[in-house]
C-alpha positions in Angstrom: 0.0 0.0 -0.1 2.8 2.4 1.1 4.8 1.7 -2.0 1.8 2.3 -4.4 1.1 5.7 -2.5 4.5 6.7 -2.9 4.5 5.9 -6.7 1.5 8.1 -7.0 3.3 10.8 -5.1 5.8 10.9 -8.1 3.3 12.1 -10.6 3.5 15.7 -9.5 6.9 16.0 -11.3 7.5 16.3 -15.1 6.5 15.1 -17.5 3.1 14.6 -15.7 3.0 17.7 -13.6 0.0 16.8 -11.4 0.9 18.3 -8.1 -2.4 17.6 -6.5 -2.0 14.0 -6.8 1.4 14.3 -4.9 -0.1 16.3 -2.1 -2.9 13.8 -1.5 -0.6 10.8 -2.0 1.9 12.1 0.5 -0.9 13.1 2.8 -2.2 9.5 2.7 1.2 8.0 3.0 2.2 10.1 6.0 -1.1 9.2 7.6 -0.3 5.5 7.3 3.1 5.9 8.5 2.1 7.8 11.6 -0.7 5.5 12.5 1.3 2.4 12.6 3.3 0.9 15.4 6.5 2.6 16.2 8.8 -0.4 16.0 8.0 -0.5 12.1 8.0 3.2 11.5 11.5 3.3 9.7 10.2 0.5 7.3 6.8 2.2 6.5 8.9 5.5 5.8 11.3 3.6 3.6 8.5 1.9 1.7 6.9 5.3 0.9 10.1 6.7 -0.2 10.9 3.6 -2.3 7.6 4.2 -4.3 8.2 7.9 -4.7 11.9 7.5 -6.0 10.9 4.5 -8.2 8.6 6.8 -10.1 10.8 9.9 -10.2 14.1 8.2 -10.8 12.6 5.7 -13.4 14.5 7.3 -16.1 17.8 6.1 -14.5 17.7 2.7 -16.3 18.0 4.3 -19.7 21.7 5.3 -19.5 22.6 1.7 -19.1 20.8 0.8 -22.3 22.9 3.1 -24.4 25.6 0.4 -24.4 23.3 -2.5 -23.5 26.0 -5.2 -24.1 28.3 -3.6 -21.4 25.9 -2.0 -19.0 22.5 -3.4 -19.7 22.6 -5.9 -16.9 22.9 -3.1 -14.3 19.7 -1.1 -15.4 17.2 -2.8 -13.0 19.5 -3.1 -10.0 20.6 0.5 -10.4 16.8 1.6 -10.1 16.3 -0.5 -7.2 19.4 0.5 -5.4 19.0 4.3 -6.4 15.3 4.3 -5.1 16.0 2.2 -2.2 19.0 4.2 -1.1 17.2 7.6 -1.4 14.3 6.1 0.6 16.6 5.4 3.4 16.5 9.1 4.1 12.7 9.0 4.4 12.9 5.8 6.5 15.2 7.7 9.1 12.9 10.7 9.1 9.9 8.5 9.9 12.0 6.8 12.8 13.0 10.1 14.6 9.5 11.7 14.2 6.8 11.5 16.9 3.8 12.6 15.2 2.3 13.7 11.9 3.7 17.3 11.9 7.2 16.3 12.9 7.1 13.5 10.2 6.4 16.1 7.5 9.1 18.2 8.7 11.5 15.3 9.1 10.9 14.3 5.5 11.7 17.8 4.6 15.0 17.5 6.6 15.6 14.2 4.7 15.3 16.0 1.3 18.0 18.5 2.7 20.2 15.7 3.8 20.1 13.9 0.5 21.0 17.0 -1.3 24.1 17.4 0.5 25.4 14.0 2.0 27.6 11.5 -0.1 28.2 14.2 -2.8 24.3 14.9 -2.8 21.6 14.1 -5.1 18.7 16.7 -5.1 16.9 15.4 -8.0 13.1 15.3 -7.7 12.8 17.3 -4.6 9.2 17.3 -3.4 8.9 21.1 -3.8 9.5 20.9 -7.6 5.9 19.6 -8.3 5.1 23.4 -8.2 7.5 24.5 -10.8 4.9 25.2 -13.4 2.5 26.9 -10.7 2.5 30.1 -8.8 3.5 28.3 -5.6 7.1 27.8 -6.7 7.6 31.5 -6.9 8.0 31.1 -2.9 11.5 29.6 -3.8 12.5 33.3 -4.5 12.3 33.8 -0.8 12.8 30.2 0.9 14.6 28.1 -2.0 13.6 24.7 -2.8 13.8 23.2 0.6 11.4 25.9 2.0 8.9 25.0 -0.7 9.4 21.4 0.1 8.7 21.8 3.7 5.6 23.8 2.9 4.4 21.2 0.6 4.8 18.5 3.1 3.1 20.5 5.9 0.1 21.1 3.4 -0.1 17.4 2.9 -0.1 16.7 6.6 -2.9 19.3 7.1 -5.2 17.3 4.9 -5.1 14.3 7.3 -4.7 16.3 10.6 -7.2 16.0 13.4 -8.6 19.3 13.2 -11.5 19.9 10.8 -10.5 23.6 10.4 -6.9 22.6 9.6 -8.1 20.0 7.1 -10.6 22.5 5.4 -8.0 25.2 5.0 -5.3 22.8 3.7 -7.8 21.5 1.1 -8.5 25.2 0.0 -4.8 25.9 -0.3 -3.9 22.8 -2.0 -6.5 23.2 -4.8 -5.7 26.8 -5.3 -1.9 26.1 -5.5 -2.6 23.3 -8.0 -4.6 25.4 -10.4 -3.0 28.9 -10.3 -0.4 29.3 -12.9 2.2 32.2 -12.4 0.6 35.4 -13.3 3.8 36.6 -14.7 3.8 33.8 -17.5 2.8 36.0 -20.5 4.3 36.3 -23.9 6.3 39.5 -23.1 8.6 40.7 -25.8 12.1 41.3 -24.7 15.0 43.3 -26.3 18.5 42.5 -25.8 21.2 40.1 -26.8 20.2 37.5 -29.3 21.5 33.9 -28.5 21.6 31.0 -31.1 20.9 27.7 -29.0 22.1 24.4 -30.8 19.9 21.3 -30.3 21.6 18.8 -32.8 19.7 15.7 -31.7 22.8 13.3 -31.9 22.1 9.9 -30.6 24.7 8.8 -27.9 26.0 5.8 -30.0 26.5 8.2 -32.9 28.4 10.8 -31.1 31.8 8.9 -30.8 31.4 6.2 -33.6 34.1 6.4 -36.2 31.5 6.1 -39.0 29.4 9.0 -37.8 31.5 11.3 -35.7 32.5 13.6 -38.7 28.9 14.0 -39.9 27.8 14.9 -36.3 30.4 17.6 -36.3 29.4 19.0 -39.6 25.8 19.0 -38.3 26.8 21.4 -35.4 28.7 23.7 -38.0 25.6 23.8 -40.1 23.3 24.6 -37.1 25.6 27.5 -36.1 25.2 29.3 -39.4 22.7 32.1 -39.9 22.4 35.9 -39.2 24.7 37.5 -36.9 23.9 36.8 -33.2 25.7 37.9 -30.0 26.3 34.1 -28.8 26.2 30.7 -30.2 25.9 28.0 -27.7 26.9 24.3 -28.3 25.8 21.5 -26.0 27.8 19.5 -23.5 30.7 17.4 -25.1 29.5 18.6 -28.5 33.1 18.6 -29.8 34.6 15.2 -30.0 37.9 16.3 -31.5 40.7 18.6 -30.5 39.4 22.0 -30.0 42.5 23.7 -31.5 41.9 21.7 -34.7 38.3 22.8 -35.0 38.4 26.4 -33.7 38.7 28.2 -37.0 35.8 26.2 -38.6 33.6 26.8 -35.6 34.1 30.6 -35.7 33.8 30.6 -39.6 30.4 28.8 -39.2 29.2 31.1 -36.6 30.1 34.2 -38.6 32.7 35.2 -35.9 30.1 35.5 -33.3 31.4 34.2 -29.9 30.7 30.5 -29.5 30.4 28.6 -26.2 31.6 25.0 -27.0 31.2 21.9 -24.8 34.3 19.7 -25.2 36.8 17.4 -23.4 40.0 19.1 -22.2 43.2 17.6 -21.0 46.2 19.8 -20.4 48.6 17.0 -19.9 46.7 13.7 -21.2 46.9 12.6 -17.5 43.9 14.5 -16.3 40.7 14.8 -18.4 37.9 17.4 -17.8 34.4 18.0 -19.0 34.7 21.5 -20.2 33.3 24.6 -22.0 35.2 27.2 -23.7 34.4 30.6 -25.3 35.8 31.0 -28.7 35.9 34.6 -30.0 38.0 35.9 -33.0 38.5 39.1 -31.0 40.0 37.5 -27.9 43.7 38.1 -27.9 44.4 36.3 -24.7 43.3 32.8 -25.3 39.9 31.1 -24.9 38.4 31.2 -21.4 37.5 27.9 -20.3 35.3 26.3 -17.5 36.0 22.9 -16.0 33.1 21.0 -14.6 33.2 20.6 -10.8 30.2 18.5 -9.9 30.7 15.2 -11.6 28.2 12.2 -12.0 29.1 9.3 -9.8 29.4 6.2 -12.0 28.8 8.3 -15.1 31.9 10.4 -15.1 34.0 8.9 -12.4 33.8 5.7 -10.3 34.1 6.1 -6.5 37.0 4.2 -5.2 38.3 4.0 -8.6 41.3 1.7 -8.2 39.0 -0.9 -6.3 36.1 -0.5 -8.8 38.5 -1.1 -11.8 39.7 -4.5 -10.3 36.0 -5.6 -10.7 35.8 -4.4 -14.2 33.6 -1.2 -13.6 34.1 1.8 -15.8 32.2 5.1 -15.9 29.5 5.4 -18.6 30.9 8.5 -20.0 34.5 7.4 -19.6 35.9 7.8 -23.1 39.6 7.9 -22.2 39.4 5.1 -19.6 40.6 7.3 -16.8 37.5 9.1 -15.5 37.1 12.9 -15.3 38.7 15.1 -12.9 36.9 17.7 -10.9 37.3 21.4 -11.9 37.9 24.0 -9.1 34.3 25.2 -8.6 31.6 27.4 -9.8 32.8 30.3 -11.9 31.7 32.6 -14.8 33.0 33.2 -18.4 32.6 36.7 -20.0 30.9 37.1 -23.3 31.6 40.1 -25.4 28.4 42.2 -25.6 26.5 40.1 -22.9 28.6 40.1 -19.9 29.5 37.5 -17.3 27.5 34.1 -17.6 27.7 31.4 -14.9 28.4 28.1 -16.9 26.7 24.9 -15.7 27.3 21.6 -17.3 24.6 19.1 -17.2 24.5 17.6 -13.6 25.6 20.8 -11.9 22.3 22.4 -12.7 20.5 20.2 -10.3 22.3 21.6 -7.3 20.7 24.8 -6.1 23.5 25.4 -3.5 26.1 25.1 -6.2 24.4 27.6 -8.5 24.0 30.0 -5.9 27.7 29.8 -4.7 29.1 32.7 -6.8 30.2 35.7 -4.8 29.4 38.2 -7.8 26.0 37.9 -9.6 26.3 37.0 -13.3 24.1 38.4 -16.1 22.5 35.0 -16.6 23.2 31.2 -16.5 24.1 29.2 -19.3 23.3 25.2 -19.0 24.8 22.9 -21.5 24.0 19.4 -21.3 23.9 16.0 -23.0 20.6 14.7 -22.2 21.0 11.7 -24.6 22.0 9.9 -21.2 18.7 10.9 -19.6 16.3 8.7 -21.6 13.4 9.9 -23.7 10.7 11.1 -21.4 11.0 11.8 -17.7 14.7 12.5 -17.5 14.8 15.4 -20.0 11.6 16.9 -18.8 12.7 16.8 -15.0 16.1 18.2 -16.0 14.5 21.1 -17.8 12.1 21.8 -14.9 15.1 22.1 -12.6 16.7 24.6 -14.9 13.5 26.6 -14.5 13.8 26.2 -10.8 17.3 27.8 -10.8 16.0 30.6 -12.8 13.2 31.3 -10.2 15.4 30.9 -7.3 18.2 33.2 -8.5 16.0 35.6 -10.4 18.2 35.0 -13.5 17.4 33.8 -17.0 18.9 30.5 -18.2 20.2 29.6 -21.6 19.8 25.8 -22.0 21.5 23.8 -24.9 20.8 20.2 -24.9 22.1 17.6 -27.1 18.8 15.9 -27.9 16.5 18.6 -26.4 14.8 20.2 -24.7 16.7 23.2 -25.5 15.2 26.4 -24.3 15.5 30.1 -23.2 14.0 30.6 -19.7 13.4 34.0 -18.3 14.2 35.1 -14.6 10.7 34.1 -13.5 11.1 30.5 -14.9 9.1 30.9 -18.0 10.1 29.1 -21.0 10.2 32.0 -23.8 11.3 29.7 -26.6 12.2 26.1 -27.0 13.2 23.1 -29.3 11.3 19.9 -28.2 13.1 16.9 -27.3 14.3 14.6 -30.4 14.3 17.4 -32.9 17.4 18.7 -34.7 17.2 22.5 -35.1 18.8 25.9 -33.7 17.0 28.4 -32.0 17.6 32.2 -32.1 16.2 33.7 -28.9 16.5 37.0 -27.2 18.1 36.8 -23.8 15.7 38.1 -21.2 16.7 40.7 -18.6 17.9 39.7 -15.1 15.3 40.0 -12.4 15.8 41.6 -9.0 18.1 39.8 -6.5 16.1 37.3 -4.7 16.0 36.7 -0.9 17.3 33.0 -1.6 20.1 34.4 -3.7 21.2 36.4 -0.8 20.7 33.9 2.1 21.0 30.4 0.4 19.6 27.4 2.2 20.4 28.6 5.6 17.1 30.4 6.3 14.9 27.5 5.2 17.0 24.8 7.0 17.0 27.0 10.1 13.2 27.3 10.1 12.6 23.7 9.3 14.8 22.6 12.2 13.3 24.9 14.6 9.8 23.8 13.5 10.8 20.1 13.7 12.0 20.7 17.3 8.8 22.4 18.4 6.3 19.8 16.9 8.5 16.9 18.2 8.6 18.3 21.7 4.9 19.3 21.8 4.0 15.7 20.6 1.6 16.9 18.0 -0.7 18.9 20.2 -0.4 22.1 17.9 -3.2 22.2 15.2 -4.3 18.8 16.2 -7.8 19.9 17.7 -9.7 18.0 20.3 
């Protein structure tokens, strides 16, 4: 029962985006967890989390099917281990909670913990169910963890003992589910024009000797067109030496600056997932950004030496050595635009990483190879999290995805233009203006985490008397 309830709880996320189902499912799930005997509380919380993460993380099987001969056998175990591992956080939350309200806040703290511990995985946070609704604009104040806590408290209210609280909770849940952001209009912006490439290259074609040159020529063709202020290629778009391709790339772009995703090695002993800005007017070399947040088991293997003894290799490990970590979040300056924070794929899911810059950029640019993310849930959820970063920081996002969904996102999280998944195209879009600095951009996660901890302590110590009614 709890597993099925958890599965239903995942339908609030993209591509379904039915947040009201998540709220009611979590309400029922928490009611069942709280109603049972204390000695089984951990396993009830774990079962609820297992169903939730099995739905939200279902796309995780698809990267293993790209090279099915080598990695296909790992697909089903990977989903179970991923969902079961993340569900442990919910199990511990259930175990330390003492009532319905502290359970809701405990799960909120569990979502915080999984965002930071063991390198962190804040994919599919509960609060993300509201990204397409006005409710997620609260993240401008409290960030994703604050919205997650509010969502879980709302679900708890639906099954609380007080009729008044249940009634208010129902009204708030329905309104939150039906109200789209009032700011989401077709507002015309003026500003720099960015050409966003969406080349739709299949993962197996990217590195294959028979197709690699054709894929490169596809990128060059998509770069052509009227003069723009910036051309953006996706993550790892270039599969050959950047120095050998630089002139061709700039020529194809009409000498517009080009941000190119590629692999970089300064000494052929370390390899980096990188992005460089090519500009014919730059006399001091091409500025480069080195990816810092690497995908475990995708770009590197934890405990690498031991793993290789058992024949494990990272899925994206072309050189056989795995990638090295870059120095951390930074910006690249684009002529005519200003400073852009560059995010490479996985980095865009970490709100605390995105907000770690001391100086505010003009915008964010997210390049990704979503060929690894499957064909439905993965790309849609990854796009939604790019919208979340825009809302939280009050900054527009330029998103170039290898197979889509490529998009321009404004500072309120609205998609102003996009190329759908599995479509080859380039998109010329105006870069929207930056919004005002948000409270979350100033304070980070500390405000939300502090409030959640304080509330958890209050509701635990009071043993659920608050808001419970007679």
